[in-house]
ChimeraX commands (.cxc) that place a marker at each C-alpha (Angstrom):
marker #1 position 0.84,35.06,-0.23 radius 0.5
marker #1 position -1.22,33.47,-2.91 radius 0.5
marker #1 position 1.25,30.84,-3.40 radius 0.5
marker #1 position 1.38,29.77,0.19 radius 0.5
marker #1 position -2.48,29.42,0.16 radius 0.5
marker #1 position -2.29,27.21,-2.92 radius 0.5
marker #1 position 0.42,24.98,-1.39 radius 0.5
marker #1 position -1.68,24.79,2.02 radius 0.5
marker #1 position -4.80,23.66,-0.03 radius 0.5
marker #1 position -2.94,21.27,-2.17 radius 0.5
marker #1 position -1.11,19.75,0.60 radius 0.5
marker #1 position -4.37,19.56,2.70 radius 0.5
marker #1 position -6.08,17.44,-0.12 radius 0.5
marker #1 position -3.04,15.08,-1.00 radius 0.5
marker #1 position -2.09,14.57,2.72 radius 0.5
marker #1 position -4.68,11.25,3.34 radius 0.5
marker #1 position -3.31,9.84,0.00 radius 0.5
marker #1 position 0.22,10.02,0.68 radius 0.5
marker #1 position -0.36,8.49,4.35 radius 0.5
marker #1 position -2.34,5.49,2.76 radius 0.5
marker #1 position 0.54,5.12,0.11 radius 0.5
marker #1 position 2.81,5.11,3.14 radius 0.5
marker #1 position 1.01,2.21,5.08 radius 0.5
marker #1 position 0.74,0.18,2.01 radius 0.5
marker #1 position 4.51,0.52,1.38 radius 0.5
marker #1 position 5.26,-0.19,5.18 radius 0.5
marker #1 position 3.03,-3.59,4.77 radius 0.5
marker #1 position 4.90,-4.47,1.72 radius 0.5
marker #1 position 8.28,-4.00,3.35 radius 0.5
marker #1 position 7.40,-5.68,6.66 radius 0.5
marker #1 position 8.06,-9.29,7.19 radius 0.5
marker #1 position 5.86,-11.96,8.75 radius 0.5
marker #1 position 6.81,-14.70,11.17 radius 0.5
marker #1 position 8.27,-17.08,8.73 radius 0.5
marker #1 position 10.76,-14.65,7.31 radius 0.5
marker #1 position 8.94,-13.99,4.05 radius 0.5
marker #1 position 7.90,-10.52,2.85 radius 0.5
marker #1 position 4.20,-9.61,2.86 radius 0.5
marker #1 position 4.54,-9.27,-0.69 radius 0.5
marker #1 position 5.61,-13.01,-1.13 radius 0.5
marker #1 position 2.67,-14.03,0.90 radius 0.5
marker #1 position 0.19,-12.05,-1.29 radius 0.5
marker #1 position 1.83,-13.84,-4.21 radius 0.5
marker #1 position 1.42,-17.21,-2.90 radius 0.5
marker #1 position -1.87,-16.44,-2.22 radius 0.5
marker #1 position -2.82,-15.39,-5.62 radius 0.5
marker #1 position -1.17,-18.47,-6.91 radius 0.5
marker #1 position -3.20,-20.83,-4.97 radius 0.5
marker #1 position -6.40,-18.81,-5.80 radius 0.5
marker #1 position -5.45,-19.27,-9.62 radius 0.5
marker #1 position -4.99,-22.97,-9.00 radius 0.5
marker #1 position -8.34,-23.60,-7.55 radius 0.5
marker #1 position -11.21,-24.70,-10.18 radius 0.5
marker #1 position -13.90,-22.34,-10.80 radius 0.5
marker #1 position -17.52,-23.16,-9.72 radius 0.5
marker link #1:1,2 radius 0.2
marker link #1:2,3 radius 0.2
marker link #1:3,4 radius 0.2
marker link #1:4,5 radius 0.2
marker link #1:5,6 radius 0.2
marker link #1:6,7 radius 0.2
marker link #1:7,8 radius 0.2
marker link #1:8,9 radius 0.2
marker link #1:9,10 radius 0.2
marker link #1:10,11 radius 0.2
marker link #1:11,12 radius 0.2
marker link #1:12,13 radius 0.2
marker link #1:13,14 radius 0.2
marker link #1:14,15 radius 0.2
marker link #1:15,16 radius 0.2
marker link #1:16,17 radius 0.2
marker link #1:17,18 radius 0.2
marker link #1:18,19 radius 0.2
marker link #1:19,20 radius 0.2
marker link #1:20,21 radius 0.2
marker link #1:21,22 radius 0.2
marker link #1:22,23 radius 0.2
marker link #1:23,24 radius 0.2
marker link #1:24,25 radius 0.2
marker link #1:25,26 radius 0.2
marker link #1:26,27 radius 0.2
marker link #1:27,28 radius 0.2
marker link #1:28,29 radius 0.2
marker link #1:29,30 radius 0.2
marker link #1:30,31 radius 0.2
marker link #1:31,32 radius 0.2
marker link #1:32,33 radius 0.2
marker link #1:33,34 radius 0.2
marker link #1:34,35 radius 0.2
marker link #1:35,36 radius 0.2
marker link #1:36,37 radius 0.2
marker link #1:37,38 radius 0.2
marker link #1:38,39 radius 0.2
marker link #1:39,40 radius 0.2
marker link #1:40,41 radius 0.2
marker link #1:41,42 radius 0.2
marker link #1:42,43 radius 0.2
marker link #1:43,44 radius 0.2
marker link #1:44,45 radius 0.2
marker link #1:45,46 radius 0.2
marker link #1:46,47 radius 0.2
marker link #1:47,48 radius 0.2
marker link #1:48,49 radius 0.2
marker link #1:49,50 radius 0.2
marker link #1:50,51 radius 0.2
marker link #1:51,52 radius 0.2
marker link #1:52,53 radius 0.2
marker link #1:53,54 radius 0.2
marker link #1:54,55 radius 0.2
view
């Protein structure tokens, strides 16, 4: 009986984090209108930001 309670408590606290990781993975695997993945779009934005001169 003790192990069932421990598993319940661990699952309760880990569930929100697993859900967040699932949403992030889903966004990374989804595609935008141009046929590029979300990861490609994020990389392009990082490159553009790196090319901007600092103020």
